[in-house]
N, C-alpha and C positions, 0 to 999 in steps of 0.2 A: 145332595141334601139341600138345606135351605141356604139362602143368600147370607143369613146371619152367621152360619157356621163356616162358610167358605168351602163347603163340600159340594160334590156333584148335585145338581138340581135338575128336575125333570122339566121338559117342555110338554106340549100338548100330546104329540104323537108318541108312539111306542116303538120298540125295536126288539131285537133278539140277540142274545149273547151266547155264542158257542164256546165252551170252555174245553181246552185241551188238558184233560185230567193227567195224562201222561207227563206233560211238561211240569205239572205241579207236584203230583205225588209220585209219578214214575221215577223221577230223578232220585228221590229218597230211597225207593225200592232198589234201584240200581246200586246206590252207594252202600246199602246195608249188606253186611256179610251174614255170617251165621251166628254172630254174637247176640245173645238174648236181649241185651240192652238196646242194641240197634234196632232189632225187630220190634221191640216194645215201643220205641219212640216213633217208628214208622206207622205202627198201628194206631197210636194216639193221634198222629198228624192226620190220618185219614178221618178219624172222628171229628177233629177240628174242622177240616175242610167241608165235610158233608153237613155238619151242624150249622156252620155259617151259611152255606148255600140254602139249607132248609129254612133258616131264619129269614132269608131274603124272600122266599116264597110265602111263608106263613104270615109275613107282615103285609101282604097284599091280597085283598079279597079276590082280585081278578086273576090270580095265578090259577093255572089249570090243575084240576085234581089229578090228572094222569101224571103230569110232571112232578107235582108234589109227592105223589105216591112212589115214583121211581127214586126220588132223592131220599125219601123216608126209608125205603128198603135198603138203599146203599148205606145209609147211616146205621140201620139196624145190623147189617152185616159187619160194618166197621167196628161197631160197639162190641159185637161178639168176638171179633179178632183181637180187640184190645183186652177183653177179659182173658182170652187164652194166653195172650202175650204176657200179661201180668202173672198168670199162674206159672208160665215157663220161667219167668224171671226168678221166681221163688223155688224152682225145681219141683213144682207140683205136677207137671206134665211134660211130655216130650215136645220138641220144637216142631210145629206144623209147617207145611209148605206155605210160602208167601201167597197171600190171596191175590187173585187177578184184579188189576185196576181197570175200571171202565175207560174206554178210549175217549169218549166225549160226554159232556153234560151240557144241555141247552137250557137257557133261562130267559124268559121274556123280560124285557126291561119296562117295568111299571114303577110308579110311585117313588116318592122321595125317601122312603125308609129302606128301599131295596139296596141302594148303591153302597151304603156303609158295609153291610154284610157281604156284598159281592166283592168289595175291595179287600176285606179281610180274607175271604176265601181265595182270591187271586194272589194275595201276598203270602199267605200261609206263614204268619209270624213265628219265629223261633221262640221257644219258651226261655224265660230268663235263666232257668237252671242250666241251660246249655250256652248262654250268651253273656249278659253283662252282670249276672249275679249267680255264679256257678254254685251248684249244689249237687250232692250225691244222694240220689233218691233212695238208696238202700237204707238211709236213716228213717224212712217212713215206717219201717218195722218197729223201731223203738217208739216212734210217736203213737202208733196204733196200740202197742203194748201198754203205754202209759194211759191211753184212753180206756182200754179194757180194765185196767186197774181201778179206774174211777167209776165206771158205769156198768161193768160186768158184760156178759155176753148174751143175756136173755132177751134184750129189747131189740126191735127192728132198728136198723141203722141205714141212713141215707147219706151218701157222700156226694156233695154238690161241687163239681169242679168249675171254677170261674175261668172262662177262656180269656187269655190263651193258656196261661201257666197251669191252671187247675186241671185241664183235660189230660195233662201228662202225669198227674199225681193220682187222680181219682181211681182209675182201674187198679193200680197197685194197692191203694188203700183197701179196696174191696177184697182183693186176693189175700192180703194180710189178715184182715178181719175174719174172712172165711176160714183161713188156716188156724186162727185162734179159737174157732168154734162158734162164731156168730152165724146163726142159721138163716137169718133174714137180712141180708146185706144187699144194697142196690146203689148204683151211682148214676148220675146224669150230669149234664154240662149246660151252663148258661153263659151268655155274654150280655151283661147289662149295658144299656145305652143311656145316654144323658137323659135324665128325667124319667127313666123307666127302671124297674127292678129287674125285669127279665122279659124276654119276648113272650107273646101270647101263647105260642105253642108250648114253650117250656113251662110257663105258669100252669097250663092245663095238665101237663105231665106231673108236676109236683102235687097239684091238688088231688089228682087221681091216686097217687101213692099214699098221701096222707089220709085219704077218705076211708080206707079200710084198716088203718093202723092208729092206735092211740099210744101215747107216751113214747114217742119215737126219739131216737138220738140222731141229730143231724150235724154233720161235720162239713163246714165250708172250707175248701182247700184252694189255695192259689199260691203264686209266687209271693215272696216277702213283700208285704204291703208298704206303701210309702205314706200317703195321707190316710188310707183306710176308706176312702170314699167308695171305691168299687165294692169292697166286701160289705160296706155298710148298706149299699142298695140291696144286695142279696139278703142281708140280715133282715131288712125291712119286709121282704117278701116272706121270709120263713118264720119270723117271730110270732108265735101264738101259743095259747095254753096247751100244755101237754108235750111241747117240743123242748128237748134238752139241746140247746144250741152251742156248738163248739166251732172253733176256727183253727186252721193249721196251715203252716207252710213247712217246707222241708226242715226237719230238726226242731220244730217249735209247735207247741200245742197250748191253746188257752181257751178258757170258757167264755162264751159270749154273753155279755150283759144285754140289757134292752137296747143300748146304743153301742155300736162297735167302737172299740179302741184297739189300736195296734200295740203289740207287746214291745218291750225293750229288746234289743238285739245285742246281747253281750257275747254270744258265741257264734261260730261259723257253722255253716251247713255242709261242710266238706269233711271227708275222711282222709287225713294226710298219712301217707305211707312213707316213713322216713327212709326205708330201705330202697324204695323205688318211686321217688317223687316225680310228679308231672312237671313239665317245664314251668307252668305258671305258679307252681309252689316254690320255685327257686329264684325269685326276683330280688330278694334281699342281697345286699353286697356280699355277705359271708356265704351265700349259697350259689354265687355265680360259678365257682368251679364245678359244682355238680350240674348246673345248667349246661355248661360247655361239654362236660363229660357225656351227658345224655345226648347232646347233638352229635358228638363224635361216635357214639354207639349206633346212631340211626342208620339203617341200611340205605345205600344209594346216594347219600350226600357226598359232595366233594370233600377231599381231605381237609381237615381244619388244623391249622398250625397250633402249636402248644402255647404260644404267647399271645393269643387273642384275648380281647376283653369285650364286655358288653356295654353298649351305650343306649340309654333310653332316648329315643328321638323325640324332639319337640315338634308338635304338629305345626304345619305351615301357618295356620291361622294365628297361633300364639306367636310365631316368629314375626309375622307381618304386623299384627295389630296389638299384641299383648306384651308381656314382660320377657318373653323369650325363654320361659322356664318349662321344661318337660313336666308331665304329670308324675306325681309320686306313685310308686307301685302300690297295688291294692293292700299289700300286707305291711306297709310302712306304719309305724306306731301312730304317726300323726293322722293317717287316714282311718285307722282302726278305731280311734277315739271319737270319730264323728257320730252324728245323729243316726245315720243309717249306713253302716259300713257294708260295702258290697265286694264280693270276690269278682273283680272286674279287670281282667288283664287287657281288655280292649283299649284302655286309655293309654297304654304304654307300649307302642311299637318299639322294636328292638333292632339295633344294628350290631352285627358281630364284626368287630374291627381288628385289623392287624396292629402291630406295635407302632406303626406310623400314623394310626388313626384312620386308615383307609378302610371303608366298608367292604366286607367280603360277602356277607349275606344279610338278608333282611327277614325279620319275623313279624308278622301281624296276626293277631288273634282274630279268627273269623267265625268261631263257633265250635263247641265241643261235639265229638262223636259224629253221628251220621249227618247232622246239619252242616257242619263245617266241611266234611269230606265231600258231600254232594256239591257244595258250592265250588270247591277247588276243582272237582272234575268238570263242572260246567265251564269254568274259566279256562281250563286247559283245552277244552274242545274249541274255544274261541282263539286261543293262542298256543297251538301245540308245539311251537318252536322254542318256547321258553320253559325249561324244566322247573317244576315246583314239587314240594313235598309237604305232607300233612302230618304234623306231630303234635299231639296233645292239644288240638284245637288251633294250632298256629299254621299259617301258610308260610313256608320257608322258600325263599327265592334267592338266586345269586345276583349280586349287584351288577348292573349293566355298564358300569364305568362312567366316564364323564358324559354328561348329557346337558341338553338345553331344552327349555320348555318350547312347545310348538309355537306359542305366541311370539316369543322372542325370535326363534329361528325363521318363522314364516315371514315376518315383517322385515327381516334383514336379507332375505334370499332373492335370487334371480327368478324370473318368471318360470323357467323350467323346473327349478327346485320347488317353487310354490305349487306348480301343477302336480308334481310327484307327491308332495305332502297332502294335498287335497285328495288325491287318489287313495293314499294310505288311510286317511281319515274316513273316507267313504267305505273302505273295506271294514274298518272297525265298526262303524255305525250299522252297516248292513248285516254283519254277523250278529250283532245284538238284536237288530230288528227282526231277524229270522227266528229268534227264540220266542215265538208267540205263544202266550198262555191262553189267550181268548180273543175272539173276534166279535165285535159288535156290528150288527147289520141294521140298517135304517135307524141308527142311533140318534136320538135327539136330546140326550142328557148333556147338560153343560155344567161347568165348574165356575162358581162365582168367586171372583178374586178381590172384590172391593174390601172385605174385612181383612184379608191377608195383607193387602197393601197398607191399609190403615194401621195395622199392628206394626209393620215394618217401619213406617214413617214415625210412629210414636216411639219405637225403640231407638231409631236414629236420633230423634230429638233428646231422648233421655241420656243417651250415651255420648252424643257429640255436642249437645248443648244448643242445637238449632234444628228446627224441622225443615227438611228439604222442601222447597217450593217448586211445584211442577207447573209447566205450562198447561193451559186449559186443554189443548189438543191431546197432549200426552196423558194427562190425568184421565180424560174420557177413554182413551185407548186402553190404559192399564186396567180400568174398572170394568171393561166389557167382559161378560161371561165368555168362557173358552169352551169349545166342544170337548166333552170328556172323551178321551182316547183319540182325539183329532179326527180328521176326515177319513183316515185309513181305517179307524176303528180297531187297531191292533194293540192289545195289551201286552206289555212285557214287564218282567221283574227287573228293576234297575237300582243301582247304587247312587243315582244322580243326586239325591237329596243330601248326601254327605261327600260325594266324590265329583264335584262339578268345578273344582278349581283349575286354573290354567296349569298348575304343577302336576296335575294328574295325567297330562299328555306330554311325554318327553321324547326328544329325538336324540338317539345315541350318535357316536362318532361316525358310524357307518351310514347315517342318514335314515335309520329305521325308526319308525314311530311306535312308541309303546304307550299303552294306556294302563293305569294302575288303579287298584282298589275297585275291581269289578264285582267282587263278591257282594251279594244282595241280602244277606241275612238281616241287615239293619236298613234295608232299602225300602222301596215302595213300588206301586204300580206306575208305569210310565207308558209312553208310546213314541213311535219314531219321530214325529214332528217335534215333540218336546225335547228329545235327545239332541236333535240337530239344532233346534233353536237355542238351547243352552250352550252348545259348542260355539255357535256363531257369536252370541253375546259375550261369553266369557273370553273368547280369543280375539274379539274386536275385529271381525272380518268386515270388509267392505261389501256393499250390496251386490256388486258384480260377482265377487267370489262366492257370496252366499247363494246366489242363483245357480252358479255352476255346481257347487257342492250339493245343492238340493237335487239337481238333475242327475248327478252321480249316484245319489241315494234313491232315485226313482220317486221323488216326492215333488208335488206341485208347490211352488214357492208361496202362493197365496195361502195354502194350508199351513205352511211353516210360519208365515207371518202371524196367523191367528194365535199361535202358541208362544209368541215372543214375550208377552206379558207374564204368562205362567213361568216361562223359563227365567225371566229376570227376577221375579219374586222368589223363586226357588233358590237362585244364587244368593240373593240378598239375605234370605233367612239362614242359609248355610254359613255365610260369613259372620252373621251376628252370633250364631251358635258356636262358632269355632274358637272364640276367645273368651276367657274368664274375666280378666281385668285389662282394660285398655291402658296402654301407655300413652303419654302425650303425643309421641311420634305416631303411634298406632291410631290415635283418634283422628289425626289429620289424614293418615293414609286411608282409613275406613271411609271418611267423608269424600275424599278424592276418588276412591274406587267406586263409591256409590254414584257420584256424578258421572263418572265414565261409563258405568253400567247403563244409566238412563240415556246418556248420549248415544251409546252404541245401539240400544234398543230403538231409539228414535230414528236413527239413520237407517237401520234395517227395516223399520216400518214405513219409511218414506217421509219422515218429518224433518224439518230443518233444525228445530231447537227442541230441547227437552226440559230445561229449567225455566222458571218464570223470569221474565226480564226485571 
C-alpha cells in the first residue's frame, strides 16, 4: 500500500505470486468432519478466499482476463457450495461431497491496491463468531423471522455480507428466507476499504441486481459492529430511493436510517445449554466444578485429580509492565456491563492446578469449531511429540514442568549447549518456514515502516513520558522500506504479531526447546527472514550467533538484516498492546526493554550505537 498506511507499497517492476490453495483452504477441509456446521464454515471460507483474490485482480486494469476469469469461476462454484451448505444446515437437503480445492492459484503482482486483498486472502481471517465474539449462527433463523414479520415475503431481498464476518452469515440468511417463502433472495459479499464503499467489481454486481428490481429489501450482515464505520460505508453504497435498508448481526436486527448507527447490545448471541454447557460457558467461579467435570469426561486426557482448581493466568505483558492482574472472564458482571460486551474467552487462558498450586494442564482458546481444530492439527504436525486436545475451542496441553526461557538459558550456557539450542531453534523455524502458503517471484513490493515507527515512538512518549531519541544512522535504517516477504518471497501464516516474547521459547529440564502459541487464527502473513529476525532481536543474540543461526535456516544474513527493522517494530507494537495500564515499575521496564530492543537491532545491523547521544 502507500507509505502513509505502512502497508506493502509497489516498486516499478512486477512479479507473480503462486498461492498454495491447499495450505489455506485444504487444512480446513481436512479438519472438517461430517458435521453440517463445519462443512458450512469451510464453504464460506472458500467464498472469502476467492472473493478477496478476485478483488485483488479487479482493482488492477492490468490483470489478465484469463486469470480473472478462472478466479471468478472458482468464486461462483464456492458461492454455490455455500448455498448448498446453508440448506444442509437447515435440513433442506442432504450433505453433498466436499468440493475439490484447486491446488494452486497464480496472481500477478501489480498496483498498490492489490496487496491488501492478497494479504486478506493469504491470512483467511477467522470470523468473530468463532473467535473473540462467539455467536451461535442458528439464531439467524429468529432474526430472519423477525424481518419477515416486518416486511413480508413478496419483495426481492438482497443479503450483503461484509467480509470477514458477514460472508459466514449471508448464505444462511438466504437459506432461511427461502425456507420462509421469499422467492427472490440473493446474497453477495463486499470488503470495504478505507475511503471506498466497496470494490469496483462488487459495486457493479450490486448495480446489476438493483437494475431489474424496484422496492427491494437489503440486509447488511456482519459481526457485531464496534464503531459502525465499516457498515456505514456499505450503507452509503446501498442507500437510495426504493431500497428498504436493514442491518443485522447474529441475534440482532435493526432498521437502517440514512446514517448508520450501531444498536445497543443488551443480550448475548449464544444459546446456552445448561445441561451440557461448553467450557467457555463455565468460567464463573460457581461454574468451575462443571468446567472440571467436562474436562474429566473428555476422552484421551490424562486423569484429573478431584481436588484441582482453575486459575486464570495473567498474560506476561501484564505481569512485566502492568498491574499484574489477570483479565476478568467474559461473563463477569463487570465486563457484561461495558459498552460492547463480547463473548471472548481468548482473554483468559486457564491453568488447571493441583492442591499445591502446581499447574497440571493449560487451556488457551484458539477458535471454535473447524478453525480451532485446523490450527491445532497444524501445530501438532510441527510438534508431534507433545500431545494436545481440542475441546470447545480450547487447546488443552499438559504442563512441561520447570522451564527457563531460551534467552536466560542461552546466555548462561556453555558453547556446546548454545550450539544445541541454536540447532533446536533452527528446527522450529525451518518447520514453520516449510508451511508456505504462497511464493512471490520477481517480487518488488516493499513495506513502508516509517509510519509504524512514528506511531510506536509517539505511544512510547505518551505512556513513558519521554520520546526515545534515535541516532541518525539507526533512524534512517528503521525507516527504510523492507522487501515484502523478504528475498525468499515465501509467505507463511504466523502468530508472531502476538507471540514474539522471549517467554514463548522455553527450555525444559531435559534441555528440550518448546515454542508456545503457534496457532495463527489471530496472526498475520509473515516470512522466514522476519521470523528469524524477530527471534534474534527478542533473544538478544550476538551477531556471530545470528550468522550461524541464519546458515542453519538456509538464509543469507544480509536478507535477514533487511528485516530487522520490521522485526523490531513488530515486537515493540506487541509489547505496547500487551498491557492495559502501566505500573510505575512497568513504565521503567518498558522503556528499558525498548532501549535494549533498539540496541540489539543496532548491533545485529552492524551499528555501534542506537540512541542519540
